[in-house]
A tleap script that builds the chain and sets N, CA, C and O, in Angstrom:
source leaprc.protein.ff14SB
mol = sequence {
  NMET SER GLY THR SER GLY ILE CYS VAL LEU
  VAL GLY ASN GLU PRO ARG ALA TYR ARG GLU
  ALA ILE SER ALA ALA VAL GLN THR LEU ARG
  PRO GLY CYS ARG VAL VAL ALA VAL GLU PRO
  HIE GLU LEU ASP ARG HIE VAL ALA GLY TYR
  SER PRO ALA LEU VAL ILE CYS SER GLN LEU
  THR GLU ALA VAL GLN ALA LEU ALA SER TRP
  ILE LEU LEU TYR PRO ASP GLY ASP ARG GLN
  VAL ILE LEU SER LEU GLY GLY LYS LEU GLN
  GLN ALA ALA ASN ILE GLY LEU GLN GLY LEU
  LEU SER LEU VAL ASP HIE VAL ASP GLY LEU
  ALA ALA ALA CGLY
}
set mol.1.N position { 159.354 83.441 200.772 }
set mol.1.CA position { 158.366 82.428 200.427 }
set mol.1.C position { 157.632 82.026 201.693 }
set mol.1.O position { 158.235 82.022 202.766 }
set mol.2.N position { 156.360 81.690 201.608 }
set mol.2.CA position { 155.592 81.429 202.818 }
set mol.2.C position { 155.044 80.026 202.922 }
set mol.2.O position { 154.211 79.780 203.795 }
set mol.3.N position { 155.456 79.093 202.092 }
set mol.3.CA position { 154.951 77.729 202.215 }
set mol.3.C position { 153.520 77.586 201.765 }
set mol.3.O position { 152.753 76.857 202.394 }
set mol.4.N position { 153.128 78.263 200.685 }
set mol.4.CA position { 151.736 78.291 200.291 }
set mol.4.C position { 151.320 77.151 199.366 }
set mol.4.O position { 150.134 77.015 199.065 }
set mol.5.N position { 152.253 76.336 198.912 }
set mol.5.CA position { 151.866 75.274 197.981 }
set mol.5.C position { 151.263 74.070 198.671 }
set mol.5.O position { 150.758 73.165 198.007 }
set mol.6.N position { 151.305 74.045 199.987 }
set mol.6.CA position { 150.682 72.953 200.716 }
set mol.6.C position { 151.493 71.691 200.805 }
set mol.6.O position { 150.921 70.606 200.912 }
set mol.7.N position { 152.829 71.790 200.762 }
set mol.7.CA position { 153.647 70.583 200.876 }
set mol.7.C position { 153.474 69.960 202.250 }
set mol.7.O position { 153.106 70.627 203.217 }
set mol.8.N position { 153.746 68.677 202.310 }
set mol.8.CA position { 153.757 67.959 203.577 }
set mol.8.C position { 155.199 67.795 204.040 }
set mol.8.O position { 156.057 67.331 203.289 }
set mol.9.N position { 155.450 68.183 205.283 }
set mol.9.CA position { 156.758 68.031 205.916 }
set mol.9.C position { 156.595 67.027 207.052 }
set mol.9.O position { 155.821 67.247 207.984 }
set mol.10.N position { 157.323 65.938 206.965 }
set mol.10.CA position { 157.271 64.877 207.989 }
set mol.10.C position { 158.501 65.050 208.878 }
set mol.10.O position { 159.627 65.062 208.382 }
set mol.11.N position { 158.292 65.183 210.181 }
set mol.11.CA position { 159.382 65.404 211.133 }
set mol.11.C position { 159.466 64.183 212.047 }
set mol.11.O position { 158.541 63.903 212.810 }
set mol.12.N position { 160.585 63.460 211.962 }
set mol.12.CA position { 160.764 62.247 212.747 }
set mol.12.C position { 162.165 62.131 213.293 }
set mol.12.O position { 162.856 61.141 213.053 }
set mol.13.N position { 162.589 63.148 214.033 }
set mol.13.CA position { 163.945 63.137 214.587 }
set mol.13.C position { 163.914 62.974 216.108 }
set mol.13.O position { 162.865 63.087 216.743 }
set mol.14.N position { 165.072 62.709 216.662 }
set mol.14.CA position { 165.272 62.668 218.099 }
set mol.14.C position { 166.166 63.832 218.475 }
set mol.14.O position { 166.980 64.259 217.656 }
set mol.15.N position { 166.049 64.346 219.648 }
set mol.15.CA position { 165.135 63.985 220.717 }
set mol.15.C position { 163.727 64.531 220.476 }
set mol.15.O position { 163.516 65.412 219.642 }
set mol.16.N position { 162.784 63.989 221.223 }
set mol.16.CA position { 161.373 64.322 221.051 }
set mol.16.C position { 161.115 65.826 221.193 }
set mol.16.O position { 160.366 66.401 220.404 }
set mol.17.N position { 161.728 66.463 222.188 }
set mol.17.CA position { 161.497 67.896 222.400 }
set mol.17.C position { 161.926 68.699 221.168 }
set mol.17.O position { 161.261 69.664 220.791 }
set mol.18.N position { 163.026 68.302 220.551 }
set mol.18.CA position { 163.516 68.973 219.356 }
set mol.18.C position { 162.551 68.755 218.210 }
set mol.18.O position { 162.256 69.684 217.458 }
set mol.19.N position { 162.051 67.524 218.069 }
set mol.19.CA position { 161.061 67.201 217.028 }
set mol.19.C position { 159.813 68.060 217.179 }
set mol.19.O position { 159.310 68.613 216.200 }
set mol.20.N position { 159.315 68.171 218.406 }
set mol.20.CA position { 158.110 68.953 218.648 }
set mol.20.C position { 158.342 70.439 218.404 }
set mol.20.O position { 157.470 71.128 217.875 }
set mol.21.N position { 159.520 70.936 218.790 }
set mol.21.CA position { 159.839 72.346 218.550 }
set mol.21.C position { 159.941 72.647 217.060 }
set mol.21.O position { 159.419 73.660 216.595 }
set mol.22.N position { 160.607 71.779 216.312 }
set mol.22.CA position { 160.731 71.974 214.858 }
set mol.22.C position { 159.353 71.941 214.219 }
set mol.22.O position { 159.023 72.807 213.408 }
set mol.23.N position { 158.558 70.963 214.574 }
set mol.23.CA position { 157.207 70.840 213.994 }
set mol.23.C position { 156.363 72.075 214.270 }
set mol.23.O position { 155.713 72.601 213.367 }
set mol.24.N position { 156.370 72.542 215.521 }
set mol.24.CA position { 155.574 73.710 215.890 }
set mol.24.C position { 156.077 74.961 215.166 }
set mol.24.O position { 155.273 75.771 214.704 }
set mol.25.N position { 157.389 75.123 215.063 }
set mol.25.CA position { 157.946 76.310 214.405 }
set mol.25.C position { 157.611 76.311 212.926 }
set mol.25.O position { 157.190 77.337 212.393 }
set mol.26.N position { 157.786 75.186 212.254 }
set mol.26.CA position { 157.494 75.136 210.830 }
set mol.26.C position { 156.005 75.366 210.580 }
set mol.26.O position { 155.638 76.098 209.661 }
set mol.27.N position { 155.149 74.748 211.389 }
set mol.27.CA position { 153.698 74.914 211.218 }
set mol.27.C position { 153.293 76.371 211.440 }
set mol.27.O position { 152.458 76.904 210.709 }
set mol.28.N position { 153.878 77.006 212.436 }
set mol.28.CA position { 153.548 78.401 212.750 }
set mol.28.C position { 154.093 79.376 211.713 }
set mol.28.O position { 153.390 80.290 211.283 }
set mol.29.N position { 155.340 79.179 211.317 }
set mol.29.CA position { 156.000 80.121 210.425 }
set mol.29.C position { 155.772 79.840 208.946 }
set mol.29.O position { 156.020 80.705 208.105 }
set mol.30.N position { 155.307 78.652 208.626 }
set mol.30.CA position { 154.964 78.289 207.251 }
set mol.30.C position { 153.587 77.618 207.264 }
set mol.30.O position { 153.472 76.418 207.013 }
set mol.31.N position { 152.535 78.411 207.561 }
set mol.31.CA position { 151.210 77.845 207.775 }
set mol.31.C position { 150.606 77.136 206.568 }
set mol.31.O position { 149.659 76.366 206.728 }
set mol.32.N position { 151.122 77.370 205.374 }
set mol.32.CA position { 150.632 76.653 204.202 }
set mol.32.C position { 151.109 75.223 204.141 }
set mol.32.O position { 150.555 74.415 203.396 }
set mol.33.N position { 152.130 74.896 204.913 }
set mol.33.CA position { 152.665 73.540 204.937 }
set mol.33.C position { 151.869 72.674 205.901 }
set mol.33.O position { 151.387 73.135 206.935 }
set mol.34.N position { 151.749 71.420 205.533 }
set mol.34.CA position { 151.184 70.431 206.451 }
set mol.34.C position { 152.380 69.783 207.158 }
set mol.34.O position { 153.233 69.181 206.506 }
set mol.35.N position { 152.443 69.903 208.464 }
set mol.35.CA position { 153.565 69.368 209.231 }
set mol.35.C position { 153.063 68.242 210.124 }
set mol.35.O position { 152.099 68.401 210.873 }
set mol.36.N position { 153.740 67.102 210.028 }
set mol.36.CA position { 153.363 65.931 210.816 }
set mol.36.C position { 154.584 65.447 211.576 }
set mol.36.O position { 155.603 65.113 210.972 }
set mol.37.N position { 154.485 65.408 212.917 }
set mol.37.CA position { 155.570 64.884 213.747 }
set mol.37.C position { 155.277 63.434 214.062 }
set mol.37.O position { 154.164 63.088 214.458 }
set mol.38.N position { 156.279 62.585 213.885 }
set mol.38.CA position { 156.102 61.145 214.121 }
set mol.38.C position { 157.321 60.593 214.882 }
set mol.38.O position { 158.410 61.168 214.855 }
set mol.39.N position { 157.100 59.483 215.544 }
set mol.39.CA position { 158.215 58.784 216.188 }
set mol.39.C position { 159.163 58.282 215.101 }
set mol.39.O position { 158.707 57.792 214.068 }
set mol.40.N position { 160.460 58.395 215.316 }
set mol.40.CA position { 161.421 57.972 214.296 }
set mol.40.C position { 161.248 56.522 213.833 }
set mol.40.O position { 161.458 56.221 212.658 }
set mol.41.N position { 160.872 55.637 214.731 }
set mol.41.CA position { 160.716 54.231 214.320 }
set mol.41.C position { 159.481 54.021 213.450 }
set mol.41.O position { 159.298 52.934 212.901 }
set mol.42.N position { 158.631 55.034 213.312 }
set mol.42.CA position { 157.428 54.944 212.481 }
set mol.42.C position { 157.565 55.709 211.158 }
set mol.42.O position { 156.588 55.867 210.426 }
set mol.43.N position { 158.773 56.180 210.858 }
set mol.43.CA position { 158.976 56.990 209.650 }
set mol.43.C position { 158.524 56.289 208.376 }
set mol.43.O position { 157.780 56.870 207.586 }
set mol.44.N position { 158.958 55.054 208.163 }
set mol.44.CA position { 158.634 54.371 206.900 }
set mol.44.C position { 157.127 54.287 206.666 }
set mol.44.O position { 156.647 54.528 205.559 }
set mol.45.N position { 156.394 53.945 207.710 }
set mol.45.CA position { 154.932 53.829 207.584 }
set mol.45.C position { 154.325 55.180 207.206 }
set mol.45.O position { 153.434 55.252 206.359 }
set mol.46.N position { 154.810 56.242 207.836 }
set mol.46.CA position { 154.261 57.558 207.564 }
set mol.46.C position { 154.730 58.139 206.221 }
set mol.46.O position { 154.007 58.912 205.593 }
set mol.47.N position { 155.923 57.771 205.791 }
set mol.47.CA position { 156.371 58.179 204.444 }
set mol.47.C position { 155.391 57.601 203.419 }
set mol.47.O position { 154.970 58.299 202.497 }
set mol.48.N position { 155.033 56.336 203.582 }
set mol.48.CA position { 154.093 55.701 202.643 }
set mol.48.C position { 152.710 56.329 202.746 }
set mol.48.O position { 152.028 56.479 201.732 }
set mol.49.N position { 152.287 56.695 203.942 }
set mol.49.CA position { 150.939 57.227 204.132 }
set mol.49.C position { 150.766 58.677 203.738 }
set mol.49.O position { 149.707 59.053 203.236 }
set mol.50.N position { 151.772 59.496 203.950 }
set mol.50.CA position { 151.653 60.939 203.699 }
set mol.50.C position { 152.302 61.400 202.402 }
set mol.50.O position { 151.968 62.480 201.915 }
set mol.51.N position { 153.199 60.640 201.833 }
set mol.51.CA position { 153.943 61.056 200.640 }
set mol.51.C position { 154.497 62.462 200.814 }
set mol.51.O position { 154.172 63.356 200.032 }
set mol.52.N position { 155.335 62.669 201.838 }
set mol.52.CA position { 155.830 64.027 202.128 }
set mol.52.C position { 156.773 64.549 201.045 }
set mol.52.O position { 157.461 63.782 200.371 }
set mol.53.N position { 156.784 65.858 200.898 }
set mol.53.CA position { 157.747 66.504 200.011 }
set mol.53.C position { 159.104 66.622 200.689 }
set mol.53.O position { 160.131 66.737 200.020 }
set mol.54.N position { 159.105 66.593 202.028 }
set mol.54.CA position { 160.329 66.751 202.808 }
set mol.54.C position { 160.212 65.951 204.090 }
set mol.54.O position { 159.168 65.957 204.743 }
set mol.55.N position { 161.299 65.252 204.454 }
set mol.55.CA position { 161.397 64.567 205.736 }
set mol.55.C position { 162.587 65.145 206.481 }
set mol.55.O position { 163.677 65.301 205.931 }
set mol.56.N position { 162.347 65.457 207.750 }
set mol.56.CA position { 163.421 65.895 208.655 }
set mol.56.C position { 163.578 64.772 209.673 }
set mol.56.O position { 162.627 64.434 210.378 }
set mol.57.N position { 164.776 64.191 209.750 }
set mol.57.CA position { 164.962 63.013 210.600 }
set mol.57.C position { 166.353 62.971 211.196 }
set mol.57.O position { 167.231 63.751 210.830 }
set mol.58.N position { 166.536 62.035 212.129 }
set mol.58.CA position { 167.852 61.841 212.733 }
set mol.58.C position { 168.485 60.512 212.324 }
set mol.58.O position { 169.632 60.226 212.668 }
set mol.59.N position { 167.716 59.700 211.581 }
set mol.59.CA position { 168.248 58.457 211.006 }
set mol.59.C position { 167.583 58.234 209.659 }
set mol.59.O position { 166.367 58.365 209.525 }
set mol.60.N position { 168.389 57.897 208.665 }
set mol.60.CA position { 167.831 57.627 207.342 }
set mol.60.C position { 167.346 56.186 207.251 }
set mol.60.O position { 167.971 55.267 207.780 }
set mol.61.N position { 166.240 56.012 206.583 }
set mol.61.CA position { 165.732 54.684 206.250 }
set mol.61.C position { 165.691 54.583 204.738 }
set mol.61.O position { 165.852 55.589 204.046 }
set mol.62.N position { 165.479 53.392 204.217 }
set mol.62.CA position { 165.386 53.245 202.765 }
set mol.62.C position { 164.234 54.054 202.196 }
set mol.62.O position { 164.364 54.648 201.126 }
set mol.63.N position { 163.098 54.083 202.905 }
set mol.63.CA position { 161.946 54.836 202.424 }
set mol.63.C position { 162.257 56.332 202.341 }
set mol.63.O position { 161.853 57.004 201.392 }
set mol.64.N position { 162.972 56.845 203.334 }
set mol.64.CA position { 163.331 58.269 203.344 }
set mol.64.C position { 164.332 58.546 202.221 }
set mol.64.O position { 164.180 59.518 201.482 }
set mol.65.N position { 165.343 57.703 202.091 }
set mol.65.CA position { 166.354 57.909 201.046 }
set mol.65.C position { 165.769 57.851 199.638 }
set mol.65.O position { 166.340 58.420 198.707 }
set mol.66.N position { 164.651 57.177 199.474 }
set mol.66.CA position { 164.018 57.080 198.153 }
set mol.66.C position { 163.325 58.388 197.766 }
set mol.66.O position { 162.993 58.589 196.597 }
set mol.67.N position { 163.107 59.277 198.736 }
set mol.67.CA position { 162.484 60.575 198.454 }
set mol.67.C position { 163.500 61.531 197.859 }
set mol.67.O position { 164.707 61.368 198.040 }
set mol.68.N position { 163.001 62.527 197.150 }
set mol.68.CA position { 163.905 63.507 196.540 }
set mol.68.C position { 164.478 64.478 197.567 }
set mol.68.O position { 165.595 64.969 197.397 }
set mol.69.N position { 163.721 64.763 198.638 }
set mol.69.CA position { 164.158 65.779 199.597 }
set mol.69.C position { 164.022 65.291 201.035 }
set mol.69.O position { 162.946 64.900 201.488 }
set mol.70.N position { 165.153 65.329 201.734 }
set mol.70.CA position { 165.189 64.975 203.161 }
set mol.70.C position { 166.340 65.709 203.810 }
set mol.70.O position { 167.290 66.136 203.153 }
set mol.71.N position { 166.226 65.846 205.143 }
set mol.71.CA position { 167.270 66.484 205.938 }
set mol.71.C position { 167.613 65.535 207.086 }
set mol.71.O position { 166.747 65.181 207.886 }
set mol.72.N position { 168.859 65.134 207.158 }
set mol.72.CA position { 169.370 64.312 208.240 }
set mol.72.C position { 170.073 65.222 209.220 }
set mol.72.O position { 171.140 65.763 208.931 }
set mol.73.N position { 169.456 65.390 210.402 }
set mol.73.CA position { 170.008 66.302 211.397 }
set mol.73.C position { 171.043 65.638 212.269 }
set mol.73.O position { 170.790 64.589 212.860 }
set mol.74.N position { 172.193 66.238 212.349 }
set mol.74.CA position { 173.255 65.884 213.283 }
set mol.74.C position { 173.568 64.387 213.352 }
set mol.74.O position { 173.471 63.776 214.416 }
set mol.75.N position { 173.950 63.794 212.196 }
set mol.75.CA position { 174.278 62.367 212.210 }
set mol.75.C position { 175.480 62.080 213.114 }
set mol.75.O position { 176.461 62.824 213.119 }
set mol.76.N position { 175.386 61.017 213.858 }
set mol.76.CA position { 176.443 60.590 214.792 }
set mol.76.C position { 176.834 61.682 215.776 }
set mol.76.O position { 177.975 61.717 216.238 }
set mol.77.N position { 175.903 62.573 216.105 }
set mol.77.CA position { 176.161 63.631 217.071 }
set mol.77.C position { 176.992 64.780 216.546 }
set mol.77.O position { 177.313 65.699 217.299 }
set mol.78.N position { 177.350 64.752 215.267 }
set mol.78.CA position { 178.125 65.841 214.661 }
set mol.78.C position { 177.228 67.077 214.492 }
set mol.78.O position { 176.014 66.946 214.333 }
set mol.79.N position { 177.813 68.242 214.526 }
set mol.79.CA position { 177.068 69.496 214.337 }
set mol.79.C position { 176.995 69.816 212.845 }
set mol.79.O position { 177.362 70.911 212.418 }
set mol.80.N position { 176.530 68.877 212.078 }
set mol.80.CA position { 176.384 69.064 210.638 }
set mol.80.C position { 175.039 68.465 210.214 }
set mol.80.O position { 174.385 67.755 210.977 }
set mol.81.N position { 174.663 68.765 209.015 }
set mol.81.CA position { 173.442 68.260 208.443 }
set mol.81.C position { 173.759 67.695 207.065 }
set mol.81.O position { 174.526 68.287 206.304 }
set mol.82.N position { 173.178 66.572 206.753 }
set mol.82.CA position { 173.274 65.997 205.410 }
set mol.82.C position { 171.896 66.106 204.809 }
set mol.82.O position { 170.907 65.761 205.455 }
set mol.83.N position { 171.817 66.579 203.586 }
set mol.83.CA position { 170.500 66.753 202.996 }
set mol.83.C position { 170.477 66.396 201.535 }
set mol.83.O position { 171.488 66.435 200.834 }
set mol.84.N position { 169.295 66.050 201.103 }
set mol.84.CA position { 169.026 65.835 199.691 }
set mol.84.C position { 167.919 66.814 199.320 }
set mol.84.O position { 166.830 66.781 199.891 }
set mol.85.N position { 168.205 67.674 198.370 }
set mol.85.CA position { 167.220 68.631 197.877 }
set mol.85.C position { 167.012 68.376 196.407 }
set mol.85.O position { 167.884 68.656 195.585 }
set mol.86.N position { 165.858 67.846 196.081 }
set mol.86.CA position { 165.603 67.512 194.691 }
set mol.86.C position { 166.547 66.431 194.189 }
set mol.86.O position { 166.863 66.365 193.001 }
set mol.87.N position { 166.995 65.580 195.115 }
set mol.87.CA position { 167.891 64.481 194.761 }
set mol.87.C position { 169.373 64.833 194.745 }
set mol.87.O position { 170.202 63.977 194.436 }
set mol.88.N position { 169.725 66.082 195.073 }
set mol.88.CA position { 171.129 66.509 195.111 }
set mol.88.C position { 171.611 66.512 196.546 }
set mol.88.O position { 171.087 67.249 197.381 }
set mol.89.N position { 172.630 65.672 196.842 }
set mol.89.CA position { 173.177 65.577 198.178 }
set mol.89.C position { 174.081 66.763 198.493 }
set mol.89.O position { 174.865 67.219 197.661 }
set mol.90.N position { 173.941 67.249 199.740 }
set mol.90.CA position { 174.730 68.374 200.217 }
set mol.90.C position { 175.026 68.177 201.700 }
set mol.90.O position { 174.386 67.358 202.360 }
set mol.91.N position { 175.995 68.927 202.225 }
set mol.91.CA position { 176.264 68.982 203.645 }
set mol.91.C position { 176.264 70.433 204.070 }
set mol.91.O position { 176.650 71.325 203.314 }
set mol.92.N position { 175.821 70.652 205.304 }
set mol.92.CA position { 175.824 71.989 205.866 }
set mol.92.C position { 176.207 71.876 207.339 }
set mol.92.O position { 176.043 70.820 207.951 }
set mol.93.N position { 176.710 72.951 207.894 }
set mol.93.CA position { 177.088 72.950 209.298 }
set mol.93.C position { 176.065 73.708 210.125 }
set mol.93.O position { 175.729 74.853 209.822 }
set mol.94.N position { 175.576 73.065 211.164 }
set mol.94.CA position { 174.798 73.735 212.216 }
set mol.94.C position { 173.818 74.771 211.674 }
set mol.94.O position { 174.028 75.967 211.875 }
set mol.95.N position { 172.755 74.347 210.993 }
set mol.95.CA position { 171.906 75.284 210.253 }
set mol.95.C position { 170.898 76.069 211.081 }
set mol.95.O position { 170.522 77.158 210.649 }
set mol.96.N position { 170.438 75.609 212.222 }
set mol.96.CA position { 169.497 76.346 213.036 }
set mol.96.C position { 168.112 76.457 212.410 }
set mol.96.O position { 167.866 75.933 211.323 }
set mol.97.N position { 167.213 77.143 213.108 }
set mol.97.CA position { 165.825 77.242 212.658 }
set mol.97.C position { 165.697 78.017 211.344 }
set mol.97.O position { 164.953 77.596 210.459 }
set mol.98.N position { 166.396 79.121 211.203 }
set mol.98.CA position { 166.300 79.890 209.944 }
set mol.98.C position { 166.779 79.062 208.776 }
set mol.98.O position { 166.200 79.128 207.692 }
set mol.99.N position { 167.834 78.279 208.977 }
set mol.99.CA position { 168.315 77.410 207.915 }
set mol.99.C position { 167.291 76.349 207.556 }
set mol.99.O position { 167.070 76.070 206.377 }
set mol.100.N position { 166.665 75.755 208.563 }
set mol.100.CA position { 165.613 74.759 208.294 }
set mol.100.C position { 164.461 75.390 207.511 }
set mol.100.O position { 163.962 74.800 206.553 }
set mol.101.N position { 164.045 76.577 207.918 }
set mol.101.CA position { 162.952 77.249 207.212 }
set mol.101.C position { 163.334 77.554 205.762 }
set mol.101.O position { 162.500 77.443 204.863 }
set mol.102.N position { 164.573 77.934 205.538 }
set mol.102.CA position { 165.031 78.176 204.171 }
set mol.102.C position { 164.974 76.900 203.333 }
set mol.102.O position { 164.624 76.934 202.153 }
set mol.103.N position { 165.322 75.778 203.960 }
set mol.103.CA position { 165.254 74.492 203.246 }
set mol.103.C position { 163.806 74.104 202.964 }
set mol.103.O position { 163.505 73.584 201.890 }
set mol.104.N position { 162.915 74.347 203.910 }
set mol.104.CA position { 161.490 74.097 203.667 }
set mol.104.C position { 161.003 74.946 202.492 }
set mol.104.O position { 160.292 74.465 201.609 }
set mol.105.N position { 161.397 76.203 202.502 }
set mol.105.CA position { 161.011 77.104 201.391 }
set mol.105.C position { 161.569 76.612 200.052 }
set mol.105.O position { 160.892 76.669 199.026 }
set mol.106.N position { 162.801 76.134 200.082 }
set mol.106.CA position { 163.415 75.620 198.840 }
set mol.106.C position { 162.633 74.410 198.297 }
set mol.106.O position { 162.358 74.330 197.100 }
set mol.107.N position { 162.285 73.483 199.176 }
set mol.107.CA position { 161.527 72.303 198.762 }
set mol.107.C position { 160.135 72.714 198.306 }
set mol.107.O position { 159.596 72.151 197.353 }
set mol.108.N position { 159.557 73.692 198.986 }
set mol.108.CA position { 158.251 74.219 198.570 }
set mol.108.C position { 158.330 74.775 197.147 }
set mol.108.O position { 157.435 74.561 196.330 }
set mol.109.N position { 159.414 75.487 196.872 }
set mol.109.CA position { 159.614 76.034 195.526 }
set mol.109.C position { 159.802 74.943 194.488 }
set mol.109.O position { 159.304 75.058 193.369 }
set mol.110.N position { 160.526 73.871 194.854 }
set mol.110.CA position { 160.678 72.740 193.931 }
set mol.110.C position { 159.347 72.099 193.632 }
set mol.110.O position { 159.061 71.745 192.488 }
set mol.111.N position { 158.529 71.948 194.662 }
set mol.111.CA position { 157.195 71.329 194.470 }
set mol.111.C position { 156.306 72.210 193.606 }
set mol.111.O position { 155.565 71.709 192.761 }
set mol.112.N position { 156.376 73.516 193.814 }
set mol.112.CA position { 155.556 74.428 193.016 }
set mol.112.C position { 155.973 74.438 191.558 }
set mol.112.O position { 155.149 74.617 190.662 }
set mol.113.N position { 157.277 74.241 191.332 }
set mol.113.CA position { 157.812 74.234 189.963 }
set mol.113.C position { 157.426 72.962 189.220 }
set mol.113.O position { 157.453 72.902 187.991 }
set mol.114.N position { 157.068 71.950 189.998 }
set mol.114.CA position { 156.546 70.765 189.382 }
set mol.114.C position { 157.457 69.627 189.184 }
set mol.114.O position { 157.047 68.592 188.659 }
savepdb mol mol.pdb
quit
């Protein structure tokens, strides 16, 4: 899948270098997606403004948790990920870039399905 449905992916994780790398990689490898990198403390404002299909973050807020799909990267410094895909909570270990891209593709497919 190539991210052709035009979903918006909001990236608001720490550290900044990781956020910028994730944003650039997703934008380059899934050019149909709109990718917006934001400071983590501005997530709620940008969730309201962009209505993203997916948020990638390092801290959950109420606004993010209200979305159907989000990825919480490495909570409490653990090498795991907690995610909600279409409202279904899951955990994964150390997913890397290919894993993130697969999750973006999955959310893109959910959005395309309606």
